Structures are given as structure tokens and as C-alpha cells.
N, C-alpha and C positions, 0 to 999 in steps of 0.2 A: 184529383185526390185519390189518385189509383194508388199511392204510395199509402194513405192512412191503410186501405183495404190490405195491402201487403203486410203490414206490420200486425194488423190486430188477427188476420185469419188464422196463421200459424199458431197463436196462443189458443182460439178458439177450436181450433181442430187437436190440438194437444189435449184438453179438456176433454174433449169427446173424443178419445181414440178409441173406446170400446163400443162406440154407436156403428152400427153398420149403415145405417140408413141415413145419408144427412139429411138436414130439415130442407124442404122444399117451399120454395117462394109461394106464399100463397095465389098470386096469380097464376102460378103454372100447376096448382093443384086440380085433380080430378080430369086430368085429360093428358094424353099421351104427348102430344105435341103443341108446342108455344111459340109465340112469334116475339120480336122486338124490334121497334123501329126507332132509330134515335136518329137526333141531326144536333149539330152544334157550331157555333162559330166563337173563334176564340184570338187571342192576339200572343205570336210566341216573339220574343225580343232577339231569340239566339238560335234559329231553327236548326244551326249544326254546332252548336255548344262550342264556338271557336273562342280562345283567349284575347282575340284581338281581330278587327274588320267583322264585328257580327253582322248579321244578316236578319233583319225582322219583318216579320210577316203576319198578314191575315191570312187564317187558316180556317176552310168552311169543310164539316163531315158530315158523313151519311154513315150510318151504321146499322144496317140490318143485320137480324140473328134468328136461327132456328134453334130451338131446344127441345130435346126428348128426354123423357121420363117415364120408367115403367118398373112396376115390381114383377118381374118375369115369373117367378115362383113366391113362396113363403119365406124363403131362403137368399133369394137372388134379386137384386135390384140393379137396374142397369140406365146410365143416362149419358147422353151424348150432345155435343152444340157445335155449332159453327157457325161464326161470327166473320162479316166483313166488314172493312172501314175504307171509305173512299175519303181521300183527303185533297184538296185545292187549294195550294199556295199562290196567293196573288203576287207575291215577289219572289218567286224562288229562282236562281239562277238552275238553268238545265230543265229537267220535266218539273212541271208544276202539278199535276196531279199523280199521285201514290195512293196503289191500292195494299192493302196487308190482310192477311188471313189469319182467324184462329179455330185450329179444331180442337176440341176436346173431348173426350171419353171415359166413363169410370164404370167399372163392374165391382161390385161389392156382394161377397157371397159369406153367409153366416152359416158353417159346419155345424154349430150348436150355440147354446146361448151363451159361452165361453170363450168359443174360436172362432175369429172372422178374417177372411181375406180381405184386401180392399186395394184393387188396381187403378189406376190413375194415367192416361198417355194425353199428352199437350203440346199440338204442333203450332207454332207460329212462324208467320213470314211477316216481319213487321220492317216497314219501309218508311216508320214514322216513330224510332225508339222514343221510349219514357224518360229513359235516362240516358244521356249522351256522356260518350268518354272524354276523360280528362285529358290533355296533350295531345290530339289528333292534329294533324297539320290542318293548316286555314282550309275550312268550307269542303272538308270531305265527307261525302255519304259514308253513313255508318248504317245502313240498312242490314238487317241479318236474319238468318232463319236459325230457329232454336226450337230444339226438341226434347221434352223433358218426360220421362219416364219415372213414376212412382210406386212402390209396390210395399205392403204392410200387410203383416202378420201377426194376431194377439190372440193369446192364448192364456189360460191358467197350467202354473206350475205346483200348485197344491191349493188348499183353502185360503189362504191369504196373498198368495205370490202370484205375479204374472209375467209370461214374456213376450217382448214384442221383437220381431224380426223387421227389417227395413232397408230398404235399397233404393236408391234414386241414381239414374242414369240423365246428364243433360248432354247435348251437342249443341256448337255453338259454331255457326258457318257465315262469314261475312260478306256481303257481296264485292266490296272493294276489295281487289286483288292485293294492295298493300296490306291491309288492313286483315285481310285472311291470310297472309303467310304470318303475321305477329300474332293474330289471336285464334286462329280456328284451332278447336280443341274439342275432347270430350274429357268428362267429369264423373266420377263413379263415387258413391258415397255408400258404404253397407256397414249397418250396426245391429248390434244384440242389447237390449235393456232389460233387466231382470228388476223389478218391482215387489216390495212388502209393503202392505197394507197394516202396519200395527194398531191405526186407527180409523175407524170408519173416514173420517175428514183426512188423514193424512198418510202417505207412503213414503218410502224411501226409496231411493232410486240408484242403481248401478248400471254402468253403460260403457260400450267400448264399440267404437269405431273405427273405418278403415276408408280413406279416401286414397283415391288413382287418377292423377291429372296427367292426360298423353296429349301433347301437341299435334297439329299434323305436320308443321314444318320446323324444322330444327330442334326435335324434340329432344335431342342428346344435351342441350344447353337448358330446356326450360322445363322439361317432365318433372313429376314431383309424386312422392308419397307419404302417406302421413296416417299414424296411429295415435288414436285418442283413447286416453281412459278418463272417466268423470264419475262423479257421484253427486248426489243432491235429494231433493225431497219436492214432492207436490204436496199443497195444502188447500183445501176446499170446504171450508165450514158450511157452505150453503151455496144457494145458487147467486148469490151476489157478488161472493169474491172468490178469485182463484190467484195462486201464488206459483210460482216454479223456479226451482234453482237448478243449477247444475254448475259444479267445480270441477276442474280438473286440467290436463295438459295435453297439448299436442307434441308429438316426435315426427319432425318432417325431415325426408331425405330429397334433396334436392339433386337433379342431374346436372352438371357444369357449374355448381355452386356450393359453398359449405352448407351442411346440414345444422339444423336448429331445433332445439326445445322451448316451448314456450307456454304461459299458461293458457289454457281456453276457458271462458266462463258464458254463461248464460243465464241470466235472471229477468224475468216478464212477471206482471201481476194487472190482473184485471178488476175492477170493482164496479158492479151494476146496481148505481146509486138508485135508478128510479126507470120506469119503464121506458124503452128506446134511449136511454141516458145510461153513458158508462165513461168510464176514465181509466186507460191502461198506460203503462209505463215500463221502459225495461232497459237493459244494459248489457251489452254483450262485449268480450275482448275476442279476437280470432286473428287466424292470418288469410287474408284473399289474394287473390290474384290482381296483378296490375294492369293498366291499358296500356302500358308500355313495356313488353318482355323484353326489348333490346337493353336499357337500363337501368332495369330493376329486376330482381327476384320475384319478389311479393311485397305486401303489404301489412304491416301491425295493424289491426284497426279497433279502437274504441268506439262503441256505438250504444248513443243514448238515445232514446225515442219518448214521446208523450203522444199519447191520443186522444183527445176529447170528442164526446158525443152528447149533443144537448136538446132533446125536446123540447122546442117553444111551446107548441101547440100539437095537437093531433094531426094538423097537416103540415106542420113546419119542424123543419129538422137542422141545425147548425152543427158543425165538425170541424175539425182543426186537427192539424200534426205538426208535429216538430221532432225532427232528427239531427243529431249532431257527432259527427264523424271527426275526431283526431286521427290520424295516421301517421304511422311512419313508413315510408316506403325505403326497401331495400334495396340498396344501390349494390349493381353488380361488380365485386372485384377487380379493378384496374380499368373499368370502362365507365362507371360514375358514383359519386358519392349517395349516401344516403341522403334524404330530406324529409322534411316535416310538411303536411299538407291536412288543412282542417276544411269539410264539407260541413254546411248547412242546409237541410232543404224545410221548406215550411208551406203548408196548404191549408186554406180554409174553403169552406163549402156551404152554402145555406141551399137546403133542397125544400120544395113544395110538392108534397102528394096530395091533391085534391081528390083523387079516389084511388084504387088500389091498382088502377092499370096505367095512371101517368105521373111520372116524375120530372119536375123542371128544376132544374140547378145552376147556381152561380158559382164559378171556383177562381182561386186565385192562387197558384204557386210561385214559390220563387226558390231559385238553386244559388248558389254561391258556394264558390271552392277559392279557396287563399293558401297558395303554394309558396314553396321555397324556389321553386322553377315558374317562374312567370309565365313561361308556354302552357302551364297547367291549369293556370287562372281560368275561372269561368263565371258570370254571372247570367241569369237565364228567367225570364218572369212569363207568365202565361195567364191571362185574364179572358175569360170568356162565361157563357151560356150554353145550356144545354137540355133536350128536351127528349124523354125515352117513353115511349107507349108500349106495353105488353098485352098480346091478347091473344 
């Protein structure tokens, strides 16, 4: 159910953009250092994400983690964490034991009640990626190192107006040499947002973004730059409902391929209808990088998502997520025709919290890719149970 968090958290962070100190989980409050120890067992029906010749395996995992939270001063908050994931595959060709690492750091500083700086750095060594690439040759290791840096500065530009400066840098480094030659790259995104609150619950927003994507190998055929112009509104009439919208366009300049101008849309909403229960949904239209850069320049993606969390009792919570992404992969002129591809991801989780320190979960996730290119089709299912102790 990592996908569920990945879809909900961006919305939650957007609505709390003016808060310097992110909420600290109850288990971590009142102490600088906290520890988590988790274990899980699950079956993965397609551990390499292959279109044919799928290999399934039982996977046994142990996940220790150390966390640090500190209000260094009245104005500065510092947090950091390191997590290790040890996976053992019963039926994986080659190495059956994989070790993944995640290092995360955050610094939040409040210059004044209106001006805040938020910096975050995340470095991951993923030997068992959550989302596997489409169209990769049969049973190729998709391990990668990924570094992401985010910076956000928020300030006032008047009594009712606010400014947000934001920057993101992502670096992708695949372990397999062939995948690395195709996909290793740096993506940079910088933006300036101007918001005006003409009502306490409603603000209108204008935004400009610039994106630069630079590949390590053969960049003259794959690099690209984009300029985005968008306008929209954020509506939050109370604690229960939040709605956000952005409409605009992206002008993309491609190296070694034709340029394009396309719509860019971001819509999302969340309704907290009861304690620990919510419904969230959204839609976006964007241009994304393909997993096959030789045949395709990029992909125009419609993305629909629905997330639901329901508190069944004070100790039991059920959650579910559904993502549907019909996409058009843009074929390189003279190399490959454009194709249509639909991706569906579905997840369910049932969690039991006997006390504030323990969480026990049962999860089920399904990925399905239906592509005009049969070599890009994918079916994958994961079913398992896990337990985690925080102390």
C-alpha cells in the first residue's frame, strides 16, 4: 500500500504548505530518537515485472529503522531517518538476498510567522523497486539508486497574497549497465507560485515551472526542457474538505525529436468524513519519461486515482487505492510508431493497531499493464502480512 501514501501525501503537504513543523507521530513524540522494527512475508507473482516467463517467489523481509526529531530552536526543526530493508527471495535466480537502504533528512526554519524554509533530502538504494519498468528485457534486474532534494520557501507578498518558491532535483542511477545507458538521468524542476486569498477559505493561484531533464548517455537524442504556465484555485472551507485545481499548458523542447505543446492539468480533493476516515480522488494530465527511451520520446498520461480509508474500530482500519492511467507513448520519428498503453494499480490493506506502538497489516496489491506492444504488458500481484513495532 505504498502507492496509497504516495498519492495522499502530496495533497496533504499542499494543504499544509505554511506549516513549518510537520506532525510527529505519537510514538515518536517526547524523545529525540525512535526506533522501528518491522517484518513481513509476502508472495510476489512477477518479481522482475516481465511480460512473459514471469517468476514468482515468496519474499521474507526485515526492516529496522532509526528516526531522529528535534526542535533545535523555537525557529528550527530537524529530522532524519535511516531505514534498512533485508529481503530474502525463495525462488529468485542469482542472488536471493537483497539489501536496500533509505536515508532521509529534513530541515525546517521559520524566519517569521509568514516566512518559512523547508529543505528535504532523500537517498535510496532500491534493490527491490516498488514499481517495475514496462518493456524491460526478460528478468533483468531493475535495481537503482535514487537521490531527491526538495526546497520550498514560503512568504507573504501582501496582506492577502503569498509567494512560494520551490525546487526539486532527482537523480536516477540504475545498477544494470544496459538500463543505465538508457535511463540514468537528472531531472530538475523549479517553480514560482503566487496565491491570493480573496476569501478565507478560497485562494486563486498562478504558477510558473521550469523543468530540465538531462540524460547521462546519448543526451543529444533524449534531453528535454519544459516551461509550464498554470492557474487554479485552492478551496478549504473547513478541516474536512480540501480541493485543489491547476490548469495550464506545457511547452516541451526535445533534443533529437520534435517539440510539443500540451495541456497540463492537476485536480485533487480530499474529504475527512470521520476520525481516521477519508476519501480522496484526483486527475492529472502530464508528459512523463518512458521506460524505453530508444523507441519513445516520452508519454502523455491521463492519471485517475481514488483512495479510501475507513476506521472500522479504534484498533482496525481498512484502506484501498485505485489508479488508472491511459497513456499515449510518443514514438520516435522513423524508429517506432506511437502506441496506446493502459496501466491499472489496485491495493487493499487491513491494519490492526493493538496499541500506539504496534501495527499489524495484511496487504494485497495488483498491477496490470495492457499495451499495444505485447512486450510491454505486465501482470503482477503481491499478497502478504507484516508487523511493525515503534519504540
